C-alpha angles and dihedrals in degrees: 000000000000094000119168116258116250116232122223098216102165140027132193120179147158117192138162118290095052094292109165103160141016088265094057091043090055090048089054092049095043091053095044095238124178109219099187119120140167114285108276118244092240090065097049140313101274093201092056094053102032127099125155091222108085092207095056105121115248094007139106124211093212120091097175144069144149111265141184125235122244093002090166092057126097139162095234095166092058090061095040094247121144120239092244094055093041090058091056096044115101108255086231089067092046093049091050094050092057094039092050091054090049091049093052090048089050088054094048091243119141108224094212090057089057094055109124093015126131091249110155126219121205118176132179109219136151110146116107102177096125089044089056090049092050094047099038124128092251092057102045094114092053096053112119139164093282091056097074096032093052102042110048112106095228086066093062094083093026092062090055090052091048098046094046094035095239115166101189127098112312112193138166113215121207109182097138115246089351092059102109095040089050086049087058090050093053090045090055092045089052090052093047092047094051095243091126136009096212128028138196115204130177150106143244137203133179130178120209105144133052100222098091090048089051091051092048089051091056087053091048091235097132130084113246093218094041097246131116104229096184115193091359124125089238094055107137104163140301136288120235121245144179125228146141128211135173130184126194113223135192137155111283095238090055093048091051092047092049094047092240123166113252125205094181143322129250108227096183146334132204139185137191141156135244094233112194098347129161092289137008092233104031123094117252118225096199092052090050091051090051094052092048092050090049092051091050093050092048090050089048091230134124113250087236091066091069108100100183136019122203100210137207083242098186090177096229120129093236097037093051094047093049093047095045093049090049091051092046093049091057114019096026095050122110093012124140119239106270092032096086122158113241117231130188146143135236088214088081087066105037108009132242109319091189107205089020095043094098097049089050090055092046093050090049090050092047091051091048093057091041092054094033091232136112114217122225122266104236129223092025110140108133118028116236103267092212090065113080094217099181094045091050093046091229132131138177120236110236097184138020108291137178122267105205138189117264104228105311093335122101113239121281122217134167140208122221126199142168135175140214104274097040110284114146127190135178127186125189120209133187131192126241131223114253116242123235115263119234111220097168095127098034095120097050123098111274135197114237118197130192130173141171141173097252137025089247092054091047090056091046089051091053090052091049091051092048090051090047094052092044097048098037113036090163109175090209089064103078126200089237091058091046092054093043088053095050090047103046109011101049136066118256112225130188101263105067144185124185131178140171112225138160101210141029088242091057090045091056091046091053090049090053090050090051091055090049090051091242123148121238131184112261093017123118136174131184150132125265118197113230134187092253122319094246094058119185130224117312093013096113092092127204115322117212117219115225108265096225141065119262103232129204095223106106100224096046092041092053091051092050092046089049091058091050092048091056092044090052091059092049106043144014104228110094122125102215092191087077089062091052105035092162094043123233145232119285117226129188112251135177113301125239113295105236118218098214131189130184115268116178132141119199134126119245090243091053092047091053093048091049095048093044095243122149115252116200097157118099115241114251115252112255091191092056092051092049091050091051091050094051094049093046101053095045092046093049092049094048096053098039122100113258096252091058100045097084091048090049091054091045089056090046093053091044090056092052091052093047089054093046094049094037090226138123122277092241088064092060113078112197091210098054126089114262094240091058088062094052100267105146125190093272092052091044092055090046091050091048092052092047093051099044092047094050096042096038091228136123122244122162118246089232090065090063096040088056086067103235122183121262089250090055092049091048091054092048090051091048092054093048092051091052089051089052088054093221096152101102109090091223088072089056089059091049090050092052091052090050092053092047090053093051093054097050 
C-alpha cells in the first residue's frame, strides 16, 4: 500500500506502581517490577466483598488490583474549570486532560500553538463507575446540569478537544479490552486519510465500585492470587487495573521536518471481527491470524521480520493458547530454530487496564524499540504445556534482553489485541535511528526560561528541574538544547523565571537560590498578565523579534541574553525564533507540576454503600433544609430596614455562589461579573432557578446569562420583592403554610 509510517512523537501515561511518565514506566519495566497491590480502602472494603468461593452471591474472590495514586485529585484551575464542575466530571476526563498536556510537552508541542488545528482525538473508554455514583438512587437530589454533561462517555475525548480547541475528529472507542489499541488504529487511519494532521490516541480506565469485579468473578475471569501469569501453566485469569495513556501521532515526514523526537513509527494497523465464531465471548484464532497477516501486508514486511509481539496476554489457559497458536501460525512460521519470536505482556507488571490495556501495550512496545531492549515477562515459571513452543517458534523473555537491528534495519515489533465480543486489532511498529546531537555552542552562555500558572507551581517546577539535573546529568543533553526547548517547545505562563547561565551546574545552583529567595546576577522573576491562560486560536498576539544580533562572543552574548531575561519577566511579546535562527535540538524535560486538589461528589449514604460500610444513620432531609432556607431569607428581608435589604440579598446570593463554586467567601467579589468568577452558562441558569424558587420572584434567564455582578442581581431581586409586596409579616406566615401543604 506504500502508506507513510506514523511517528509516535510524545507519550503521557499514568499506570499502577506510581508510574507518572514514560521514563518512570520504562524504569518499572526495566527492573521487572510487579505493581499489583491489595484493593485500597478508598475503592471499597475488600473484606466486605471478598469470599474465596467464586459462586458466593455478591462477592468477588479477588483481593488485588493495579491502582493509580490520588485518583480524586485534579488541577482544575489550570484548565479553567470551577471546583463545582470539576467534582462532577468523571475522573477519566480529568486524568486525560492532564495526561494529554504531558504527552504534548513530551512531544515538544506547545498546546496554545495547536488551538484551532485539525488535531484528532481518539480515546478508548468503557468504564462508567463514576457515572453510576453520580446517577445513583442515593444521589438523586444532588443531580444537577453538570452531572449529565460531565459523565457521558462520548464527552471523554470531546472535553479534550474543547479544552485544547482541537477541531479534528473526536471519538470515543468502546471495543472492550481492545478499545485503546483500536483507537490507535482509527487515529492512524484518520492521519492516512487526511482527516487530521496530528492525532492523539489513548485509553483510560478507573475502578471505584465492586460490582464489575463481582460479575467477572462469576465468569471466572479473575486470577485468584491477583497476578497475571501470562503463558504460564498456572495462568488462571487476570487482575483488574486502572491506567491512562496517550500517544501523540503525526506523519513521519512531518515529524522529521519539525525536528520532533520519535519513540517509534507505526508501519501499519489492522482490525477485524470474529463474526459467528465458536463463542460470542471466546477469542478466535483464525480471525487473529487474518488480522496479523493483513497488518504485515499493509506494512510491506514479512511476518518473520517481527522480533517481538506484545500480546493481549489475558492470562487464561484457553486465551493464552489460542493467541500463542495464532501468532505462531503467522509470525512464527518459516523461522529457523534459534530464531524464535519473543512474546510477552505488560499485564504481568501492571494488570489488565481494560479499556486502557492496548495503549499500555503499545507504549511498552514503543519504549522497547526506543531503548532497544525487551523487558521480562513476569510470573513465568512453567510454560503452558498446551502451547507447542518449539513448533510455533515462540519464546517468552524471562529477563531484560537486547532488541537489535536486523542488518541495517531498526527492529520491528507488533502489538496484538482483542476484545470481549470479537474485535481483533494488530499494530506493527519499527524503531528509528537516532540523529547526531550538535553541541557546538554548548559552552556559551544560555538563557533558561521557566513559567507556571501559580507561584506554588513555579516553585514546584524549580524543584523538579533540580531533581532532573541531579538524577540525570546526561552529557548528551546539552545546556543549549535545554534552553532551546524551554524557549520554543514549551508554553509560557504568567509566573516566570529567567536566568543566564553557562553550565547545567550553575543552572541548578540558581534554581536552589530562587527557592531560597536569594538574588543572583542575571536571574529575574516576575508576573506577566495574559488574556486568560487557556488562550484560544489567534490569541498569541504579535511577537516582537529582538532588535539586535545574538553574538557568539561570551561577554556580549551574556549581556544581550540578560536583557532578554529581564524582558521575559515583564512582557509577553518576544519572538524566540530570533534567538535560535538555525533552530535547535528538542530534549525531554520535567513536565508541568500540577497543583491538584481533591474533587469528588458523592453522598455519605452512597459512599457507605460503595465501600460496604454499614449505615444506620438516617439521611438528612434535603426538602426540610430547602424549606428552612426559603422561609429564612424572605423573613429576614421583610423585617429588615430598607437600607439593609439590598445588602442582605447580596450576602444571600454570594452564599449561593460560594456553595456552587465550592470556594471561600473572600474569593467572591460582589462587584465583579459572574463569569469572571467561574460561573458558566450552566451554573448561571442553576443559580437563577435557585434564586427565583427561593424568593418567589421572576427574573429572566437572559439577565443571568449576561453575567451581571452580585450587587446588580441583588438590586434586581430587591425590586422584584417590592413589586410582590411581601413586606407584611402576615404574608410570611401564609407562605409557610403554603410550603407545609405542598410537602404533605
